C-alpha positions, -999 to 999 in steps of 0.1 A, spaced: -130 -159 11 -147 -126 25 -182 -121 27 -195 -91 10 -206 -64 34 -243 -77 36 -239 -107 44 -213 -97 73 -236 -77 88 -265 -99 88 -240 -125 100 -226 -103 127 -262 -96 140 -272 -135 138 -243 -141 159 -252 -111 181 -290 -122 185 -272 -155 195 -247 -137 225 -282 -120 237 -295 -150 236 -270 -170 263 -270 -139 281 -308 -143 294 -305 -180 293 -276 -177 316 -291 -149 337 -324 -173 343 -309 -200 350 -289 -178 383 -318 -170 393 -332 -207 392 -306 -218 411 -310 -187 432 -344 -200 442 -333 -233 451 -336 -258 421 -308 -280 417 -301 -298 384 -300 -265 358 -270 -274 333 -252 -245 322 -249 -256 285 -258 -227 266 -252 -203 289 -227 -173 282 -201 -169 305 -198 -143 327 -167 -128 312 -175 -128 283 -209 -109 292 -183 -85 308 -162 -83 277 -193 -72 258 -205 -44 278 -171 -25 278 -175 -25 246 -213 -18 246 -227 -15 283 -261 -15 262 -256 -48 241 -275 -72 265 -304 -48 287 -318 -61 312 -343 -28 314 -377 -37 297 -382 -29 259 -394 4 261 -367 20 275 -349 8 248 -371 25 225 -370 59 235 -333 61 242 -327 47 204 -351 74 198 -331 101 214 -301 92 205 -311 95 166 -328 131 173 -300 140 191 -274 127 162 -296 151 135 -288 179 157 -322 182 182 -319 187 214 -340 173 239 -367 199 259 -368 198 295 -404 189 296 -436 169 280 -455 173 251 -426 193 228 -409 167 209 -429 135 206 -413 115 182 -435 74 165 -454 82 196 -431 87 226 -428 121 245 -392 121 243 -390 152 267 -413 134 295 -390 104 294 -362 123 293 -372 143 324 -385 113 343 -348 97 333 -332 128 349 -351 126 384 -352 90 391 -314 96 385 -304 71 415 -329 41 402 -309 34 368 -283 17 365 -245 24 356 -253 14 320 -282 33 316 -268 68 332 -236 62 307 -259 58 282 -281 86 289 -251 109 297 -242 101 259 -267 124 244 -263 148 273 -290 138 290 -277 142 334 -290 138 372 -318 164 378 -303 194 399 -310 180 435 -295 147 422 -263 159 411 -233 156 429 -228 177 455 -200 187 479 -212 159 500 -212 132 475 -188 109 495 -211 109 523 -244 109 498 -223 75 479 -212 61 515 -243 64 527 -260 47 497 -238 18 500 -244 16 541 -285 14 532 -275 -15 501 -249 -33 524 -279 -38 552 -302 -54 532 -277 -80 519 -274 -87 557 -305 -87 561 -317 -114 531 -282 -135 542 -297 -136 580 -334 -146 563 -319 -169 536 -282 -178 547 -267 -174 514 -261 -141 491 -277 -156 459 -303 -127 446 -321 -132 417 -311 -98 401 -348 -91 401 -352 -92 436 -358 -63 459 -350 -59 492 -372 -41 515 -353 -28 547 -370 -10 578 -356 22 592 -378 31 626 -412 39 610 -389 45 575 -394 18 548 -367 16 518 -372 -6 485 -335 -19 479 -326 -27 445 -306 -59 457 -299 -82 429 -287 -56 409 -268 -37 436 -251 -72 439 -248 -75 404 -234 -46 394 -206 -47 424 -196 -74 406 -186 -57 377 -165 -31 396 -149 -55 422 -116 -45 410 -123 -9 422 -138 -17 457 -118 -9 485 -105 -42 506 -130 -33 539 -163 -30 512 -152 -62 494 -147 -81 532 -181 -69 545 -194 -88 514 -169 -122 514 -185 -123 551 -215 -127 537 -207 -156 508 -200 -130 480 -196 -152 443 -176 -125 429 
């Protein structure tokens, strides 16, 4: 028997809510295991393959970022779909108490600190990196430098902890001379797992040497 549209929408919403809950439980349990807690059951967790399949359909289906970011993104998306444009600075577009111009400007300048999913979502609204953060002719070197910095953080964590089971929210601080760099190591490793098929053999091997769990 076919369900009426309203009932179908409610069922779909309930199903997605359950998937999000299971995904968040999996992330929380992974952090507990990484912290050394034993006996953490896998019951009720969403498998990584299932999470990846849902992320392929919609990278924002179960955001790991704070809810305020998601709220502003949805407001920007609705504004753009209605034919509106996003101003370059603050004070010109206030929607439901949110300064969307200021928010968009902040995303542009902090582009490299966003997750790939956040960057993709912003691009669907027409928001792109600021000029000084946009890819330049030396982009391959810049990307290589970021990889090197992230790998150095992974090696530092491994040398200290003896493993590479890094909680997603973990930030590793590395030091080069007098300069310190905060690396979002947990998020980087999680994103790298999702892009495993696109890694070069050398990069994958470097992480394999640290006991990377794919």
